N, C-alpha and C positions, 0 to 999 in steps of 0.2 A: 379219302384221298385217292382212291383208286377208280372214283366214279365222279364224274363232273355233270352237275344238272343243267338243265337249259337256263339261260341268262333271267337274273331277277326272281322275285318271288321267296317268301321263307327268309328273307335277309340275304338270299346270294346275291354278289354283285352282278351287273350286267356286263360281262365280257364273255367273246365267245370262247368255247370249249377248246377248238383249236389252237389259239393263241395261247392258252392257259396251258396246254399240252405241249406246247413247241418252247415254252418258257422252261418248264422243267426240264425236260429232254436236253436242255443245254447245259444243265447243273449236274445230272447224273446219268451214267452210262449204263443203267439197268432199267428194266421195264417198271414203271410207276408202282405196280402189284408187288413187286421184289423189292423195290426201294421200301414200301411201306412195310411189309411183313420182316424184312432182314437188316433194316438200317435204321428208319425212322425211331428216333428216340432211344436207341439201342446202340450201335457199332458205329465206327467212322467208315465213309465210304471214299476211295481215290478213283477219279475217272480220268484218264488220259485223254488229251487233245484228240488222240487218233480213234478214242470210242466214242465221241461225242460229234452230234450233227454237224457241228460247224467248226472243223479243226483250226479255220483261221483265228480263232481264238473270242476275245470281248471287247476288242478294242472298238467296235461298234457301238456300244455302250459307254465306254468312258475311255479315250486315250491318253497319252503323256501330254499330248499337244492340247486336249481339252482339259487334263489339270492344270496348265500353263493358264490357260484362257480364265478359268475359276481363280485363280491366285493372283491375276495381274489386272483382269481388264472388268471384272464384274462386281467390284463393290463389294466383296464378301465380308462379312462380318462373324463374329463370336456369337453364337456355339458352333459355326459350320466350318472351322478349323480348329483342330488340338494339334499341337507339337511336343512331341516326346523325345526324351534322350536320355541314355543309361537309364532305361527303366522308368524315368519320372518325368511328369508332365513339366512343359517350361512355362512358367507365367506367360499369359496373355499380353501382359504390359510390354514385355520384350519383343514383339513382332505386330503390336497394334498400334492405330494412332488416329489422328484426325486425315480426313480425305481432301483437305486445301478448300478452298473457297466454297462455300455453297454446300459444302460436304462435312462439317466440323464434327459430327458425330465421332467419339472417340475410340470407338473399339473395332474401327475397319482394321481388315488385314492389309499390312504393308508389304509390298514385295519384295523391297530390297532387305527388310527386316527377315522375311521368309527366306531370302536367297542366304542370310548369314547363317540361319540356324541349320537350313539344310545341308551346307557346304559344312559345317561342323560337325555333321553327322546323326541329326535329328530326323526323326520320322515325323511327315506330315500325314495327320489325318483329315481328309475331307469329309464332314458329316453331314447326315441328313440329304446325302445325295438325292434320294428318290423322292424330295420336295423341290428341288432346284434344277435338276439336268434331266431334259425331256426324253432323253431315249431311256434312261434309268425311273423316271416316272412311269412310263408305259411297262417297262420289264417288272417293276414291282407289281403294278396292278394285276398284269398276268399272272405271275408267279404266286400271287397272293389268293389268286382265285384255285389254282393247283393245287395249293396246301391249305386252304381254307382258314388261313393265319394272316394276321397283320405284318408287315415287313418293314427294317429299316435298313438302308444302304450306305457304307462308308468305303471311302478309298483310302488305302493306304500307301503311301510313297515313302520308300526307304534307300537311305543312299549305299551304295557299295561295301559290302563288309558290315554293317550295321545291323543293329537290333532293336528296334522301339521299345518294346516291352519285356519286361521278364516273364517265366513260365507262369501260367495264371489259368484258370477258365471263365467261360460265360456263363451267365444264366439263361441264356437263349441258344436255341440251336443255331447252327451258321453255314453257309454255303462259302467258300473261299474260290473265288474267280481270277486265276493268274493272268494278269493282262499283259505286263511286259517284265522282261528280265526273267531272273531265276532265285527262288526262295527256298531255303532249306529249313523244313517243318518237321519238328519231334513232337509227337502224341504219347500222352501217357493216359492210362485208366483215372476214370474221378476217385477223388479222395471222398468225395459225397455225390454218390449218384442224384442227379435228377433235381439240381438245387434249385429252389426259388429265387427270386429278383431280391428277396430279403436276406438272402444267405450267398453273398459275394465271396469271392477268394480269398478277400484280406484278412477274414476272420478265420483262416485255417491257413495262413502262411507258412507255418512251421512245415504243415502236414504236405503242403503242395511242393515246397522246396525239397523235403525228403525223397518225396515220390518221382522229383523230377532226377533225382540222381540217380535212380535204377534204369533197367531197361527199358526202352520206348518200346510201345505197341507199335507204331510206325514210324519210320525215320526216312523222310523223302525229301527229293527236291522238286518242287514244282516248276514248270516251265510254261511259257506262253500257250495259252487255252487249255490246261489244265484244271479241274476241278476237284475240290475237297467238300466233304459233308463233314460237318462235327456234332454229335449231341451236344445239349448243354452239360456241363461238368466236366468234359473232357480237357485235360490238361495239355497247353501247348504253349509252345515257343518259336518264333520264326527268326530267320537272318538271312539278308539279302547276300546274294555269293559276289560274284569279282564284277558285276554292274549293279547299277541300280535297281530295285525292284518297283512293282506298282502290282498292286491286286485289291479287286472287290471283295468285302465281306458282307455278305446278305444275312443279317440279324432276324430272326424267326422267333415274333414275341407270341409264343403258344400259350393260351389258357390251360390252366392245370385243373386236376381233381380239388386241388386245394382252393381254387377259385371256387369250387360248388360250394365247399365247407364253409368258406368266407360269406358268401350270399345266402346258404341257410342259416347261418349263425345271425345274420343280419335282419332275416323275417324271423328268427326265432324270438324278436324281441315282441311279437306281437302276441306271443303266449303268456297269461299273466301269470303261471306258476314259476316260470324264468325272470319276471320281473321283481317277484317277492324280495324283500328284504331280509338277510339273516338276521337272526334273532338278538334282542337286546343283549348288549355283553358278550357276543361272540370274540374270542380271541383267532383273529384268521391268521396267526403265524405258529398256533398250536395244531399238530396234525389231527390230532384227537378232538379237538374242538368242532374243527371243521369237516370231519369224518362223516357225519352223519348227515349233515347238509350237503356235503357231494354226493353223497349216496341219492339223496332225495332230487338233486340238480340232474343227476344224470339220469335218474327214472322219467323226471318231467322231460328232458331233453329227447332222450328215445320215443318218449308217447309223440312229442311234437313231430320228431322227422318221419314217423310213420304216416303222418297226414301231411305231410310238405307238399304243396301244390308245384308240380314242374312248370306250368305256366308263369307263376311269380318268378322262380328260379331264372327261367328263360328270359324274362322281361328285365330282370336286373343285369342277367349278363350281358344281353344287348345293349345297355348303356355303358359297359366296359369296350365291348369289341368292335361295335360300328364305329366311333368316334376313332379308332386306332389306325385305321384305315380309309384315306379317303379316296371318292371317285375321280375320275378323270377333271383335270383343269379344264374350265370354260374361258370362252373369251367374251368377257363382259359388253364391249363395245358391239362386236358380231352379234350377241345375243339380244341386245336391247334392238339391233336392226332388224332382226329378225322377227320380234315381237312386233313391232311396228307396221312391217310388211307382210303379216300373217293374213292368208286367205285359205281359201279351201283347196286351193291346188298343191299348197305347202306339204313338204315330207319333213318329217321328224322321226326322232329315233331318242331313245332312253340314254342319258349318259351315262357312259362307259365305266363301270366299277360301281355302278349305284346300289347300294343296298337299301332295299325298300319290302316293306309288307302293307298290302291292302285287306283292311279287316273291318266286319259289322262295326258301325257305331251309332248305338241308339236305333230307331224305326226306320229312319228315311234319310240317313248320311252313311258313308262310309269312312274311314280314317286311314290317310298313307301316311304311314310312319316311316321317317328317314333318319338319317345317321345322326340330325342335330335337331331335328324337331318333327311335329305332325301336322299335316293339311288333312282339312274336314271338308269331304266334296259331298254335293247330293248322291243320295243311292242310285238315281237314275244314270249316274257317269260311270258306274263301275264298269259296265261291258267296253266301254271308249278306253278307260283308264287302263285295263288289261290289256288291249292291243297297244297301247302307247307304250306301256312298260314292258312289251315282251321280249325288247330287244331287236326285233325286226324293224325296218322303215315302213312307216305308216303315212298314208295320205290323208290330211286332215278331214276331207269330204267322205271320207270313206268309214269313218268311225262310226261302229255300230251304237245302237242303243237310245239315240237323242235324236229329237225330231226335226231338226232343221241344220244348216250350215251355221247359223250364227252361234248355236249352243255347243257345236263342234269347237268353232273357234274360240269362245269362249273359254272352254275347258283347256285346249292347247296352249291359248295364252298364258293362263294361270300357270301350267306347268311349265311353260318356258321362263317365265318370270322367277318362279321357284327354284330355277337350275335344275328342275327334274328331266326335261328334255334338252336338246340340243337339235339344231337343224342338220340334215341328213345330207 
């Protein structure tokens, strides 16, 4: 996390290192190396607005007026909004309905019902904003590169004096970015350090409640422009002060060592010793009966793990990680026009945020692995493809390794159609 590689290759997304570094700097008041060593996955970090590069705050990412726009004029549907009151989710039927003639879909957000809930003290949670609000689409892509992790971004709009959710913990790390108003946060140490997604706080509600009664590790009021980092598992609650509050929560969906364990076990199905049936008549409820089988299984698993192939594990993890972070949006109509008008003087570049790997595939082809598919190209296209995928702007007629402009145009047109490249 302290080093940013050049765009593209080995699955790293094509986004400039400068924009990624700037995105992280908006969230933490310390150098990336110090954040990685002292805070990442370990301890919270409070960063005041005056300590961050843009003391003006985060309204360029999403302002209260932008939130009103989303809630009233964009035809928002569930699950892009949740409503919470007194620590409980309000059923969607109370604030959704049909959108009138030509828009009869029944789960659209109704602004007058949202007003009713908000005025009564409910917190509004705009979800998945990294998919629907352009500034946050770009910010999530850049910050995701800096952290090398997929992200999600929600906004929390809380009326004055209200608290949307009781003390709880998240199963992913978060950055809290205070946009508007002031919010009082109480942070307590974990009852379960580093919880997995399958270990939500509800299963430990009594422990969470008891710990929340004790002294807080951090008791602060966030003002506009302040940022707070919380590792997964840290307990937290937040209450708006004498005016309404709005903050962004950036959730970091980090892969864990347990993910490696899961993929290793999935691959272990290749081992015949581990596929063997238990002996006839084994009573699986009797510890004495299963003890010799357990010993044999552990030995077989240990032998297999010593032969585990890192390439196979990485391939399975790629299927998890790559689809979790989409590349930059493309404009289908403009893209189609670019394909139709393509000539040797056209300039193109790789789609921002795209993860790719270019690897040999047989004796006369190469495979371009993407987040959702694999494209096979003639081996002679590899030098040109690497230039096109480098992150730099390339003129089609200057691509190396191909005999003439017709072949260069054919390759470029293919990659434009596949949404790998975009017009520069």
